C-alpha positions in Angstrom: 94.8 109.3 81.6 97.2 106.9 79.8 99.2 106.5 83.0 96.1 105.6 85.0 94.9 103.1 82.4 98.4 101.4 82.0 98.4 99.6 85.3 96.1 96.6 84.5 96.1 95.2 88.0 94.9 98.6 89.4 92.2 99.0 86.7 90.9 95.4 87.4 90.7 96.2 91.1 88.9 99.5 90.4 86.4 97.8 88.1 85.6 95.2 90.8 85.3 97.8 93.5 84.0 101.1 91.9 81.4 102.6 89.8 83.0 103.7 86.6 81.9 106.4 84.1 83.4 107.0 80.7 83.0 109.3 77.8 83.6 108.1 74.2 83.7 109.9 70.9 83.7 108.0 67.7 84.5 104.8 69.6 87.5 106.4 71.3 87.7 106.6 75.0 88.2 110.3 75.8 87.3 110.5 79.5 87.1 108.2 82.5 86.5 108.4 86.3 85.9 105.9 89.1 83.8 106.4 92.2 85.0 104.3 95.2 82.3 103.7 97.8 82.8 104.5 101.4 84.2 101.6 103.5 87.5 101.6 101.4 89.9 103.8 103.4 93.3 104.8 102.3 96.1 106.9 103.8 94.3 109.9 102.3 90.6 109.1 102.5 88.7 108.1 105.7 86.5 105.0 105.7 83.2 107.0 105.8 83.9 108.9 102.6 83.5 107.8 99.0 86.0 109.3 96.6 86.9 109.9 93.0 89.9 108.2 91.4 91.6 108.6 88.1 89.5 111.3 86.5 91.2 111.8 83.2 90.3 113.5 79.9 92.2 113.1 76.7 94.2 116.3 76.2 92.6 116.7 72.7 89.2 116.9 74.3 89.9 119.1 77.3 87.8 122.3 77.7 84.6 120.6 76.5 83.1 120.0 79.9 83.8 116.2 79.9 85.7 116.3 83.3 82.9 118.3 84.8 80.2 116.0 83.5 82.0 112.9 84.8 82.4 114.5 88.2 78.7 115.4 88.3 77.8 111.8 87.4 79.9 110.7 90.4 78.2 113.2 92.7 74.8 112.0 91.5 75.8 108.3 92.0 77.1 109.1 95.5 73.8 110.7 96.4 71.9 107.7 95.1 74.2 105.5 97.2 73.3 107.7 100.2 76.9 108.6 100.8 77.5 111.5 103.1 80.8 112.9 101.8 82.5 112.6 98.4 86.2 113.5 98.1 89.1 113.6 95.8 92.7 114.7 95.7 94.3 117.0 93.2 97.6 118.7 92.6 99.2 122.1 91.9 99.6 121.3 88.2 95.8 120.7 87.8 94.7 124.3 88.3 91.7 124.1 85.8 90.6 120.9 87.6 90.7 122.6 91.0 88.7 125.5 89.6 86.1 123.0 88.3 85.9 121.1 91.6 85.5 124.3 93.5 82.8 125.4 91.1 80.9 122.2 91.9 81.1 122.9 95.6 84.2 120.9 96.7 86.2 122.5 99.5 89.9 122.2 100.2 90.3 120.2 103.4 94.1 120.1 103.7 97.4 119.7 101.9 98.5 116.1 101.5 101.5 116.5 99.2 103.9 116.4 97.9 103.1 113.7 95.3 105.4 113.6 92.3 107.3 116.4 94.1 104.3 118.7 93.7 101.8 120.0 96.3 98.5 118.0 96.5 95.3 118.8 98.4 92.4 116.8 99.7 89.0 118.2 98.7 85.6 117.1 99.8 81.9 117.8 99.2 79.4 117.2 102.0 76.4 115.5 100.4 74.2 115.3 103.6 74.8 116.0 107.2 75.5 113.1 109.5 
């Protein structure tokens, strides 16, 4: 989470482009995620998919369901935006996150790694048939 928030230019771009959700406890930021709307393709995400970026939870607050709730808020927002597909990428070292995503209905689409010398995968969740 700290690494994601340390690049000020990237955060400014995300705030201008995305819908952001955060979780605070005692005026401390403990979780954050951004939902990028469709129409913003990358090398990983096609133009007709919206996608999550920088889901992060402070290590002291992990295991409390914060990441799951932030992801659910993104799914709900994507549905309200009438998006058809929501996606994310995640890596080998995030096994609890992968379990959480799969529990919410995300399916592994393909391997996209390595990133940081670790395997990464593209996941998506179909929100409505095209």
